[in-house]
Kinemage of the C-alpha trace (Angstrom):
@kinemage 1
@onewidth
@group {chain A} dominant
@subgroup {mainchain}
@vectorlist {calphas} color= white
{ca met a 1} P 234.561 162.345 13.861
{ca ser a 2} L 236.050 160.877 17.010
{ca leu a 3} L 236.275 157.152 17.575
{ca lys a 4} L 233.967 157.428 20.607
{ca arg a 5} L 231.301 159.194 18.492
{ca leu a 6} L 231.338 156.294 16.025
{ca phe a 7} L 230.169 154.006 18.830
{ca thr a 8} L 227.786 156.351 20.636
{ca glu a 9} L 226.102 158.613 18.077
{ca his a 10} L 223.464 156.139 16.881
{ca pro a 11} L 222.636 154.623 20.307
{ca glu a 12} L 222.214 158.126 21.733
{ca ser a 13} L 219.937 159.063 18.824
{ca val a 14} L 217.473 156.403 19.983
{ca gly a 15} L 217.861 157.237 23.671
{ca glu a 16} L 220.134 154.382 24.688
{ca ser a 17} L 223.653 153.932 25.970
{ca tyr a 18} L 226.130 151.895 23.949
{ca phe a 19} L 225.574 148.805 26.115
{ca glu a 20} L 221.771 149.192 26.196
{ca his a 21} L 221.797 149.384 22.417
{ca met a 22} L 224.088 146.367 22.220
{ca gly a 23} L 221.614 144.377 24.321
{ca val a 24} L 218.687 145.341 22.109
{ca ala a 25} L 220.610 144.517 18.941
{ca leu a 26} L 221.695 141.154 20.337
{ca ser a 27} L 218.120 140.369 21.361
{ca phe a 28} L 217.204 140.700 17.672
{ca ala a 29} L 220.243 138.750 16.432
{ca gly a 30} L 219.283 135.390 17.973
{ca pro a 31} L 215.794 135.206 16.478
{ca leu a 32} L 217.108 136.464 13.123
{ca ile a 33} L 219.731 133.699 13.044
{ca lys a 34} L 217.013 131.155 13.914
{ca ala a 35} L 214.787 132.546 11.130
{ca gly a 36} L 217.661 132.381 8.658
{ca leu a 37} L 218.396 128.762 9.525
{ca ala a 38} L 214.702 127.902 9.234
{ca ala a 39} L 214.608 129.529 5.789
{ca leu a 40} L 217.682 127.535 4.771
{ca val a 41} L 216.058 124.271 5.896
{ca his a 42} L 212.839 125.267 4.131
{ca ala a 43} L 214.731 125.929 0.887
{ca phe a 44} L 215.798 122.289 0.694
{ca leu a 45} L 212.872 120.671 2.511
{ca pro a 46} L 209.841 122.843 1.692
{ca phe a 47} L 207.532 120.778 3.882
{ca leu a 48} L 209.505 121.831 7.007
{ca cys a 49} L 209.592 125.238 8.678
{ca thr a 50} L 206.768 126.513 6.497
{ca ser a 51} L 206.108 129.631 8.550
{ca thr a 52} L 208.985 129.884 11.034
{ca ala a 53} L 211.013 132.529 9.205
{ca ser a 54} L 208.084 134.710 8.176
{ca ser a 55} L 206.416 134.653 11.602
{ca thr a 56} L 209.723 135.470 13.317
{ca val a 57} L 210.339 138.414 10.994
{ca lys a 58} L 206.780 139.701 11.550
{ca gln a 59} L 207.192 139.474 15.338
{ca leu a 60} L 210.547 141.255 15.266
{ca tyr a 61} L 209.209 143.964 12.965
{ca ala a 62} L 206.276 144.628 15.312
{ca arg a 63} L 208.660 144.721 18.269
{ca met a 64} L 211.019 147.124 16.521
{ca val a 65} L 208.445 149.650 15.340
{ca asn a 66} L 206.662 149.705 18.703
{ca arg a 67} L 209.670 149.974 20.973
{ca val a 68} L 210.348 153.124 22.953
{ca pro a 69} L 213.695 153.507 24.711
{ca arg a 70} L 213.576 153.447 28.514
{ca ser a 71} L 215.040 156.918 28.666
{ca ala a 72} L 212.632 158.447 26.127
{ca pro a 73} L 210.491 161.242 27.520
{ca gln a 74} L 206.720 160.860 27.311
{ca ser a 75} L 206.712 163.481 24.538
{ca ala a 76} L 208.745 161.079 22.377
{ca val a 77} L 205.513 159.238 21.565
{ca leu a 78} L 202.993 161.114 19.448
{ca asp a 79} L 199.608 159.524 18.730
{ca gly a 80} L 200.966 156.134 19.743
{ca met a 81} L 203.892 156.373 17.325
{ca pro a 82} L 207.493 157.113 18.293
{ca ser a 83} L 208.730 160.487 17.086
{ca trp a 84} L 212.197 159.042 16.506
{ca asp a 85} L 213.375 156.481 13.995
{ca pro a 86} L 213.202 153.087 15.769
{ca val a 87} L 215.798 151.469 13.502
{ca ile a 88} L 218.407 149.458 15.374
């Protein structure tokens, strides 16, 4: 497998360019870091950040499973569900 394919195969499989996919992945990274820090605080101080991590994860999950790439044809959505695997 070529070096270029290593960087482009997965983004292309979800209908994105390398840089589009990078942007999407980075837009998930910030909230995940915030959720992780909130969980760390909550581990030591259980009265703080009682729902921050779980609500962030729920929001990101909903965003991930409902996203359709900009370049996806209309036929990529069947019965309201994407016909491709929306994993980052």
